[in-house]
C-alpha positions as CSV (number, residue, x, y, z in Angstrom):
1,M,217.1,23.5,260.5
2,A,215.1,23.0,257.4
3,E,212.7,20.6,257.4
4,R,213.2,18.4,254.6
5,D,210.2,17.0,252.2
6,P,209.1,13.8,253.2
7,G,210.6,11.6,250.2
8,P,209.6,8.4,248.2
9,D,212.1,6.7,250.9
10,D,210.1,8.0,253.9
11,A,206.3,7.2,252.1
12,A,208.3,4.0,251.4
13,E,209.1,3.2,255.0
14,R,205.8,4.7,256.4
15,H,203.5,2.2,253.9
16,A,206.3,-0.5,255.3
17,A,205.6,0.0,259.0
18,F,202.1,0.5,258.4
19,A,201.6,-2.9,256.5
20,T,203.8,-4.7,259.1
21,R,201.7,-3.4,262.4
22,V,198.3,-4.3,260.3
23,F,199.6,-7.7,259.3
24,E,201.0,-8.6,263.0
25,R,197.4,-7.6,264.5
26,L,195.3,-9.7,261.7
27,R,198.0,-12.7,261.5
28,R,196.4,-14.9,263.9
29,P,192.8,-14.4,262.9
30,L,193.9,-14.8,259.0
31,L,196.1,-18.0,260.0
32,R,192.6,-19.5,261.6
33,Y,190.4,-18.4,258.2
34,L,193.3,-19.9,256.2
35,T,194.1,-23.4,257.5
36,D,189.9,-23.6,258.2
37,L,189.7,-22.9,254.1
38,L,192.7,-24.9,252.8
39,G,192.7,-27.7,255.7
40,R,196.2,-27.4,256.4
41,R,198.8,-25.4,258.4
42,E,201.2,-25.0,256.2
43,D,199.4,-24.1,253.1
44,A,197.7,-21.4,255.2
45,E,200.9,-20.3,256.5
46,D,202.4,-19.8,253.1
47,A,199.6,-18.0,252.0
48,V,199.8,-15.6,255.2
49,Q,203.2,-14.5,254.4
50,D,202.1,-14.0,250.5
51,T,198.7,-11.7,252.2
52,Y,201.8,-10.1,253.7
53,L,204.1,-9.7,250.4
54,R,201.0,-8.1,248.4
55,L,200.4,-5.8,251.6
56,L,203.5,-4.7,251.5
57,G,203.7,-3.7,247.5
58,T,199.7,-2.1,247.9
59,R,201.1,1.4,248.2
60,Q,197.3,2.8,247.2
61,L,195.3,1.5,250.4
62,E,192.9,3.6,252.6
63,R,193.9,3.1,256.4
64,S,190.7,2.4,257.6
65,D,190.7,-0.7,260.2
66,A,187.5,-2.2,258.0
67,R,188.5,-1.3,254.7
68,V,192.3,-2.4,255.5
69,R,190.8,-5.5,257.1
70,A,188.5,-6.4,253.9
71,F,191.6,-6.2,251.9
72,V,193.8,-8.5,253.8
73,F,191.3,-10.9,254.0
74,K,189.7,-10.7,250.2
75,V,193.5,-11.1,249.2
76,A,194.0,-13.9,251.5
77,T,191.2,-15.9,249.9
78,N,191.9,-15.0,246.3
79,L,195.4,-17.0,247.2
80,A,193.6,-19.9,248.5
81,Y,191.2,-20.1,245.8
82,D,194.4,-19.7,243.3
83,R,196.1,-22.7,245.9
84,F,193.0,-24.7,245.1
85,R,193.4,-24.3,241.3
86,Q,197.1,-24.9,241.2
87,R,196.0,-28.0,243.4
88,R,193.4,-29.2,240.5
89,V,195.7,-28.6,237.7
90,R,198.3,-31.0,239.9
91,L,195.8,-33.3,239.8
92,V,194.6,-33.5,236.4
93,E,198.3,-33.3,235.4
94,S,198.8,-36.7,237.4
95,D,195.7,-38.1,236.3
96,A,197.2,-37.4,232.7
97,A,200.7,-38.9,233.8
98,L,199.1,-42.2,235.4
99,A,196.8,-42.8,232.2
100,Q,200.3,-43.0,230.1
101,L,201.7,-45.9,232.5
102,E,201.6,-49.4,231.7
103,G,199.7,-51.8,233.9
104,D,197.2,-51.7,236.1
105,P,197.0,-48.9,238.8
106,A,197.2,-49.6,242.3
107,P,194.1,-51.1,243.1
108,D,194.5,-50.3,247.3
109,G,194.8,-46.4,246.0
110,T,191.9,-46.3,243.4
111,V,190.1,-47.9,245.5
112,D,191.0,-45.5,248.6
113,V,189.8,-42.5,246.1
114,E,186.8,-43.6,245.2
115,Q,185.5,-44.3,248.8
116,A,186.7,-40.8,249.9
117,L,185.2,-39.2,246.7
118,E,181.8,-41.5,247.5
119,R,182.1,-40.2,251.3
120,I,182.5,-36.4,249.9
121,K,179.3,-37.0,247.7
122,R,177.4,-38.8,250.7
123,A,178.4,-35.8,252.6
124,V,177.6,-33.0,250.5
125,L,174.2,-34.8,250.0
126,E,173.6,-34.7,253.3
127,L,174.1,-30.7,253.8
128,K,171.1,-28.2,254.3
129,P,170.2,-27.3,250.7
130,R,171.1,-23.6,250.7
131,C,174.5,-24.6,251.9
132,R,175.0,-27.6,249.1
133,Q,174.0,-25.3,247.0
134,V,177.0,-22.7,247.7
135,F,179.1,-25.7,247.9
136,L,178.4,-26.8,244.4
137,M,177.9,-22.9,242.6
138,R,181.6,-22.7,244.4
139,A,183.3,-26.1,243.5
140,V,181.7,-27.0,240.3
141,E,180.8,-23.7,238.6
142,E,183.6,-21.6,240.0
143,L,181.6,-18.5,241.2
144,G,182.9,-16.1,243.7
145,Y,181.4,-15.6,246.9
146,E,179.7,-12.4,245.7
147,D,178.0,-13.7,242.6
148,I,176.4,-16.9,244.7
149,A,175.3,-14.5,246.9
150,A,173.9,-12.2,243.9
151,R,172.2,-15.6,242.8
152,L,171.0,-16.8,245.8
153,G,169.6,-13.5,247.3
154,V,171.8,-13.5,250.5
155,S,174.9,-11.9,251.9
156,K,178.3,-12.6,250.9
157,R,179.2,-13.4,254.8
158,T,176.5,-16.1,254.5
159,V,177.7,-17.7,251.9
160,E,181.3,-17.6,253.5
161,R,179.7,-19.1,256.2
162,E,177.8,-22.2,254.5
163,M,181.1,-22.9,252.2
164,Q,183.4,-23.0,255.6
165,H,180.5,-25.2,257.1
166,A,180.4,-27.4,253.8
167,L,183.9,-27.6,253.7
168,E,184.1,-28.4,257.8
169,V,181.6,-31.4,257.3
170,C,183.6,-32.8,254.1
171,Q,187.0,-32.6,256.0
172,R,185.4,-34.5,259.3
173,R,183.7,-37.1,257.1
174,L,187.1,-38.2,255.7
175,A,189.0,-37.8,258.3
176,A,186.7,-40.0,260.6
177,R,187.1,-42.4,258.1
178,T,190.6,-42.4,257.5
179,R,191.0,-43.5,261.6
180,R,189.1,-46.2,261.7
């Protein structure tokens, strides 16, 4: 019996099996990372699934563990940032819609938002200087981690840790005030 050449279907099946193995191995740490980054588990779960779909769609992937892990987390990070941008667009659209409404906005809602913003401002001001700088470069200037690392002369991992810390501080500050 002659051995057949592996065709495109075999390659696709091998890639799908590889992508599934990688995804199963990285799913938990990826979910924790995205939950920390996005702040909501539902958003994180959606981003994890989107990451898996991107992994399935990427055929030209070097199969070393370190490169695959880096690729998966980079895709996940980019998807998280896309979600941040979508939230921002929705907020801007919501603000525009509110501006068109006649009458005064609900005073309680306005006060709550203003108080939350003030708490975030105070939390950011209390961060250590480099952590605050990283947060502002990312949130205001919309720079990527690599660009921030280059500007500050630190590693990308340091920037990621500083950003994660800043987000955790802001989330804790908001959560603490909400529970009162």
